[in-house]
C-alpha positions in Angstrom: -33.6 12.8 -16.5 -33.5 10.6 -19.6 -34.7 7.6 -17.7 -37.5 9.6 -16.1 -38.6 10.7 -19.6 -38.7 7.1 -20.7 -35.7 7.3 -22.9 -34.1 3.8 -23.4 -30.5 5.2 -23.1 -31.4 6.7 -19.8 -32.7 3.3 -18.6 -29.5 1.6 -19.9 -27.4 4.2 -18.1 -29.2 3.4 -14.8 -29.0 -0.4 -15.4 -25.3 -0.1 -16.0 -24.9 1.5 -12.5 -23.6 4.8 -13.9 -25.8 6.9 -11.7 -25.8 7.5 -8.0 -23.1 7.7 -5.2 -21.5 4.4 -6.1 -21.1 5.1 -9.8 -17.6 4.4 -11.3 -18.0 7.8 -13.0 -17.2 9.4 -9.6 -13.7 7.7 -9.7 -13.4 8.8 -13.3 -14.3 12.4 -12.4 -11.7 12.4 -9.6 -9.0 10.9 -11.7 -6.1 12.5 -13.5 -7.9 11.9 -16.7 -10.6 14.3 -15.8 -10.7 16.8 -12.9 -8.8 15.2 -10.1 -5.4 13.7 -9.1 -6.3 10.0 -8.3 -5.7 7.1 -10.7 -8.7 5.1 -11.6 -8.6 1.6 -10.2 -8.7 -1.5 -12.4 -12.2 -2.4 -11.1 -13.6 1.1 -11.9 -11.9 1.0 -15.3 -13.5 -2.4 -16.1 -16.9 -1.2 -15.0 -16.7 1.9 -17.1 -15.3 0.0 -20.1 -18.1 -2.5 -20.0 -20.8 0.1 -19.5 -19.4 2.2 -22.3 -19.4 -0.7 -24.7 -22.9 -1.7 -23.6 -24.3 1.9 -24.2 -22.6 2.1 -27.5 -23.8 -1.5 -28.4 -20.3 -2.5 -29.4 -18.9 -6.0 -29.0 -15.3 -6.1 -27.8 -14.4 -8.6 -30.5 -15.3 -6.0 -33.2 -12.9 -3.4 -31.9 -9.5 -3.0 -33.4 -6.6 -4.4 -31.6 -3.4 -2.4 -31.4 0.2 -3.9 -31.1 1.8 -3.7 -27.7 5.4 -2.8 -27.0 7.6 -5.1 -25.0 8.9 -3.5 -21.8 12.5 -4.5 -22.4 15.1 -2.6 -24.3 14.2 -0.8 -27.5 16.6 -2.7 -29.8 14.6 -6.0 -29.0 11.3 -4.2 -29.7 12.7 -3.0 -33.1 13.9 -6.5 -34.0 10.5 -8.1 -33.3 9.0 -5.6 -35.7 11.6 -6.4 -38.4 13.4 -3.0 -37.9 16.9 -2.1 -36.9 18.3 1.0 -35.1 20.2 3.1 -37.5 23.2 4.9 -36.2 22.9 8.7 -36.3 24.3 10.3 -39.4 27.0 12.9 -38.9 26.5 16.1 -40.8 29.6 17.9 -42.2 
């Protein structure tokens, strides 16, 4: 509707391929993150991520980056962050 009314966001939405039967939004709507039970594929995620950034006019370099946790044991993760695990205190 927005594109038909000449709205630039509507045109960008169409140009990003977010409308129609092959839209990655269909996968999103069927995913566990929305209304369904299927996980979103990596390709669909990348399409949606890039389209959302383009619509919002945001460069990925300007987004904040968050630390990631290692997948090994938690003590190693704590050490890399300069922390140590404290033994539980016993209460009397």
